[in-house]
N, C-alpha and C positions, 0 to 999 in steps of 0.2 A: 342194079346199079347202085353203087355206094356213093354217099355224099357226105358233106360236113354240115353241121348246124351253123346257121348264121345269126340266129336270134335266140334269146332265152339264156338260161343258166348254162346250158350245154354248148353254147356258141363257141366256135373256134377262137382262140385268143387274138388271131390276126383280125378277124371280123369285129370282135369286140373293140379292139383298139381303133380300127378305122372309123367306126361309127361314132366314137366319142371325140374325135378330133374337131377343132373349130370349123373346118370346112367339110366335115364328114356327115353332117346332119342332112337328112332329106326332108321331103314334104311330110312324111309320117314321123318326124323326129328321128330317133336313132334306129327305128325298125327297118328291116330290109324286106321289101315286098316279096321279091323272089330272086333267084340266083343270077339273074342277068344285070343286077345293079353293078355299076363299074366305078372305080376310084382311080383318079390320076394322082400319082405320088411323085414328089420331086426327088432330086438327087440326094437330099438329106433325109429322106424317108418320111417327109411330112405330106399329109393329104392336102392337095391344093384344089381339088374339085371332085364332086360326086355327081354321077350321071344315073338317071333312072333306068329301069329295065327296058323301057320302050324307046329310049334314045338310041338312034342309029350310030354305028361307029364313025360315020362321017362327021357327026357333031364333035366327037373327040378329036378327029383328024383336023378339024378347023381350029381347035384350041392349041394344038401342038406347036405350030410355028412360033407363037408367042413364048411358049415354054422353052422351046429349043433355042431361041434367039433372045436370051434374057436381056440383052442391052436395049432391046426395043420395048421392053415392058415398063409399065408404071412401077414406081417404087413400092415395095411391099408395105402392107398396112399392119400386119400382125405376125408375130413370130410363132412358130410351132412350139408347143411346150416341151418337146423333146430336143429341139435344137435352138434354144433361145439366142445363142450368139450369132446365128445366121438365119435371118428371117426367110420364110418361104417366099420366093419371088413369083408373082403371078399377075397376069393382066386381069383387072376387075371386069 
C-alpha cells in the first residue's frame, strides 16, 4: 500500500500547510501522530479545527451545524493568513 508522508522534510505540501495554520496545531505541536488526524477546512480554504486520530467522526459531525449555519456562530476572532479579507468563521 502506498501512502504520503505527513511529517518531516518529505511531507506532502498540503499536510505541511495544514499543520502550520493557526488552528492546525495539535497536542504534539505540528507533528501528526498518524494518518487518521483530521482537519476541518472552511469555504475559504482555512483550517478551522484539527481533530486527533482517536476522535470519532461523530465529534466532527457535532461541529458541522455551526459551520454550516454561519449566522448562528460567534464572530470570528482571527483571520486565516491566506484569506485576511474574510476571517474564518467558527464557533469557539
